[in-house]
N, C-alpha and C positions, 0 to 999 in steps of 0.2 A: 698515707693514712686514709685520706678522703676517697682515693681510688678503691681501696679495699672495702670501705664502708659502702660505696656505690655498688660494688660487685655483690656484697652480701645483701644489700637492699634488693638488687635485681634478682638474686637467687630466691629470696622470700616472695617476691612478687610472682615469680614463675611458679613456685609451689602453690601459692594461693590461687593462681589462675588455672593451673593444671588440675589441682585437686578437685575443686568444685564440690557439689553436693553428692554426685554419684561416681566420681572418679573415672569417667569414661575415657578421658585423655590418658590417664595413667594406665588404664587397661589396654589401650591401644599401643602405648609405648612398650608395655611388657610383652605384648604379642610380637612386636617388631624385634625385641631382644631375643625371643625364642626362635624367631625365623632366622636371625643372623647366626645364632648358635648352631642351628641345623645345617645352614649353608656352609659353615666352617668345616664341619665333618665331611659333608659331601664333596667339597672342593679340596679336601686334604690340607686346609689351612692349619688345622689343629689335629695332629695325629695322636693315636693312643697305642702305638706298637708295643712299648715296654709292658704295659699293663695287660696286653693280650697274649703275651708269651705263656706257653703252657706252665712253666715253672713259677710264674707269678700270678696266675689266675686265682689260685686259692688264697692269695693274700689280699684279695679285694672283697670287701664286705658286701658290696652290691655289684652284680655283673655288668650293669649298665652305667656305672660310675667309675671310669678309668681316668687316671691323671694324664693331662696333655704332656707329650714328650718334650715340647718346647720349654716348659717351665717346671718340669717335675723335679722333685728333690732326689738327688743321687747320693746314696750313703757310701762312704769309704771306710768308716770306722769298723774294725773287726772283720774286714773282708779277707784278711790273711787267715782267718780261722774258718773260712768256708761260707761265711754269710754273704749273701748277694747284695747288690746295690739298690734293690727296689723297695719302695714303700709307696703306698697310695697317698701321695701328698704333692702339693704344688706351691711354689713361691708366688707371692702376689706383691707387686710393687706398691709402696706407700705414696703419700702425697709428695715426698721429696725425691721420688724415683728409686729409692733403695729397696732391697728385698725386706720389706717391713713385716710380712706375715708368711707363716707356713700354714696353709689350709690343708688339713688332713682328715681322714676318717677316724672314727672311734676304733681303737685297737681290737683285733680279734685275739683269741687265746694264743694262737701261734704267731702273732705279730707283735706281742708285747715287747720282745727284745728289740725288734726293729724300731719301735716307737721310742724306746729309751736311747737307742743308738742315735736317733735323730735329735732328741733333746740335748744329748751330751755333745755331739759333733758340732752343732750350730750354736752352742752356748745359750740355749733358750732359758730365760729367767722366769717367764710368766706363761702359763697355759690357761687359755680360756675354753671352758667346756660348756656347751649349750644344750646338753641333753642329760638324761638320767641313764643309769645302767639298764633299767627295764622300763619300757613304755608300752602301755596297752598289751601287757602280757608277753612282749617280745624283747629279746635281748638286743640292746642298741649299742652297748659299749662294754668292753671287758674292763674290770677295775684294774688300773695300773698304779694306783697309789696305795700307801700303807694305811692301816687302821691304828687306833690307839693301842699301844703296847703290843703291836703285832707287825714287826718289820717284814718287808716284802723283798724277796730275793728273785731277781729276774736275770738269769745268766750271770755275768760279772757285776751287775748293778745291784746295790743294796739300797732300798728306799725305806726311810723311816718318817713317821709323822711327828713333827715337833709342835705344831699348833693347829687348832681348828676352831673356827668361829663363824657366826652368822653376821654378814654385813647388813642385811635386811631380810625380810621374810622370804625373798626369792634367791638370794645368793650366799653361797658358802665359800669361805676362804680357807685353804689349807696351805700350810708351810711345810714343805718336804725337804728332807736332807738326803741327798743322793751321793753315794760313794762309789767310785770306780777307780780301780788300781791305786788305792791309798789316797786318792784325792777326793775331797768332799765339796759339794756345791749346794746352795740353797735354791730351790725351785718353788715358786708360788703357783697355786692352782686356784682359779676362780670358777666355780660351777654354778650355772643358772639352773635352779632345781625345778622350775615350773613353766618352762617355755614349751608349749605344745608343738609336736612335729607338724609342719606345714600350717602352723597357726601363728597367732599374734600374741606377744607377751601381754599379760594383764596390766602391767605397769611400765610404760615406756621409760619413765624416769629411772627405773632399776637397770635397764639396759645401758643408759648413759652412765649410771653410777658404776656399772661393771667395767666399762671401757675406761672411765676416769681412774678407777682404782688400779686397773692393769697398768696404765701409764705411770701412776705414782710408784708402783712396785718395780716397774721397769727401770726407772731412773733415766739417766742421760745416755745410757749405752745404746749402741746401734744394733744389738742383737734382735732377731725377729721374734715377734709374738707367735706362739703356736696356738692356732684356733681350730677347734674341731667340734662337731656334733656327732651324729651317727654316720652319715655319709660324707660329711665334710663339705656340704654344698649349701643348702638352704639357710639354716640358722648361722652357719659359719660365714657365709657371704654377707649376711646382714651385719654381723659384728665388724667385719673388715670394712664395709662401706661406712658404717657409723663412725668408726675411728678415723677413716680417711677424711671424711668431711669435717670432723672435729679438728683434725690437725690443720686443715686449710683455714678454718676459722681462727684457731689459736695463733697461727703464724701470719694471719692476714695476707694470705697468698691466693685468695679466690680469684681465678681469672675472669676477665669481663664476659667471656662466652661460656661460663660454667654451666654444665648440664648434668643433672643427676642421671639422666639416661645414658650419657657418655661414660660416666663413672662405672655404672653397673655393667655396661657393655664391655668396657676394658677389663674389669675384674673377671667377667665371664670368659674372656679370651685367655685368661691365665688359669682359671679353675673351672672345670665343667659344671654347668647347672648352678653356679653360685647364685643365691637368692632364687628359690624355686617357685615361690608363689607371689602373686600381685596382691598386696595388702595395703590399703590406704589408711593412714592415720590422720584424722582431721587436724588442721592447724588451728591455733588459737586465733580468736577474732582480733582484727586490727593489729596484726603483727607488726606492720610497718610503723605504726604510731609509737612503738617502743624504741625505734632507732633515733633517739634524740641526743644521745651522748656522742662525744667525739672519740671514745675508745670503747673497744669490745668489752673490756673488763668492768666498765661502769654501767652496763646495760641492765635495766630493771626487767625482770622476767616474771610472768605468772607461773604458778606451780606446775602447770602442764605444758609450758612453753617448749618449743623445739630446741632452744639453745640454753635451757635453764641451768644445766649442770656444768656448763663450760667454764664458768668462773664462780660466781657467788651462788650457793645453794639457795633455793627459794623455800617458802613455807611448805610443810609436808602436805601432800594431797591425800584426800580421804577416798578410800576405795570401797567397793561393795563388801569386802572382807572385814572392814572396820565398822560396819553398820549393824545396829540392833533395831528390831521392830517390836513395839509393844503390841501384843496381840490380845484382843478381847474375845475369848472363846465363849460363844453364846450357848446357853442351855435352852432346851425346848420349853415353851410356855406350859405352866401347870394349871389345870383347871379351865373353866369356861366362864363366860359372862363378861361384863364390861371391864371388871378389874383385870382379867386375863388379857383382854384386848389392849388395854392401856399399857400393860407390861410388855406385850409383844411389840407395840409401836415404839416404846422407849428403847427396847433392845435393837430394833432395826435402825433407829436414829443414830446409834453409836457405831462409828465406823469400825470395820473388822480390824483394819490396821490403823490404829489411831495415832501412832507416832513412830517416826524413824529418827533415831538418835545416833549420830556418829560416835563410834567407840571412844575416840580421842577426847570427847566431851564428858565422858563418864568418869567420875572420880576413881572408882574401883579399877577401871581399865587403865587409867593413867598410872596407877600404882603398879599394875602388872607390867605395863610397858617399861617402867623405870628399871625393872629387874633385868630386862633385856631378853632376847631370844637365846635359847640354849642350843648348842650344837647337837645335831641328831634329832631334833624335834620333827614331828610329822607336819608337813605343810597343811594349811587350812583345808585345801581341796580334798586331802586324803584322810583327814581325821575321822575316825569312826564316831558315830553318834553315841553319846553317853551322858551321864549326869552333868558333866561340865558344859554341855551344850545349852543348859537352861540357867536362869537366874531367878532369884526371888524378886517379887514386885516391889519397886521402890515407891512408886506413886501411880496414880491413874485410877479412874473409877471402874468399879465392877458392877455391871448391870445385868443381873439375872444369869451370871456365868462366872467362870474362873478367869482371872487376868494373870497373864504370865509373860515373861520376856523370852522370846525365841531368837536364838542367834541365827541369822540368815547367812548361809555359807556363800562364798564367792561362786558365781556361775562359771560354767566351763568355757564360755565364750562371750563375746559382746552381745548383749541383748537388753531390751527394755524391761523394767519391772512390770509385774502384772497390772492390768488396768485398774483393778479394784483397790490398789494401794492408795492411800491418802497421805501425802507428805505435808508436814507442818514445819 
């Protein structure tokens, strides 16, 4: 036990030391990883002959993302009916050395059957999807799941939707019933709806929640998780890495020489370009001071802690999407003279953004949250502006203008609020 805690403590110390304020060391390590990946191709350590064959080229969503031959998924189901053995996917070993993940691309219209052949042949119970069907006006993944009251027939596979729900504002859970040759199986799909391509999720806790829910749905079986985004590289690699490290922590098997660099390098040797961008997430302050317990399950964690969701959930974090600002819209001074000047000075003394109130602290919003998110609702980022974007004024002074509450939408990426905001 103490050896595992020492290894975990050393791991956190490394992250604190390497992260720093500017992430220079992380950037250097990521450059080394990319250099290693390029060398593997040049030296034929990792070949891509199967994906380069003429009959398989059209089955690749991106021409520069071909599965490594050494770890590629080989299909045998339905080969007797003329279907080949190729799909753009690779096995990735987990923390215990088993084939824990199948990293694959988002299906194309003509590879939907191959995708479901993969799911069925390898007994996949849980699919993790880290993209949307359309992103930035481009098709990123063909829909391979059924809609409500609309079964989907793909070759000999019949897929029906039995349940759909939102786990949180970012993640949708679908329970699918798949039937093949009179046998039916339940397959769960978790879709992260707002993870930007080559970007960082707005809420890291939701990534951890997605992985944790996947393991809960998976149960104790040894079947691999199917993980995909559009190319099956960047976001897919992140999910595999997060689950890999989580499993090490849960099983208390972190080696003394544990290195995140080595983990990513090893995953990249199994799936090309896994984790495509270098993105540093700041660690919480004084992380090591939290390691006072003798067991991992008893660790107290802040809401944004790296290990928060591994055992006991912490208090909910407040994000930009849950914040309201009370805006004092000023009217132009009317008239002239001393009285008008006094009114103008009074108006200027009132801050434009006089109050920022977390949504969770508002009684009305709490009632809304109690009702829960509804399946199919539009995420905050994509909601069109409308009457629901505003609220009546509950309190606050109005000085020479109209006071109203404006819902401040979640920004598209990490950024600081405008300098003129005054927070209280």
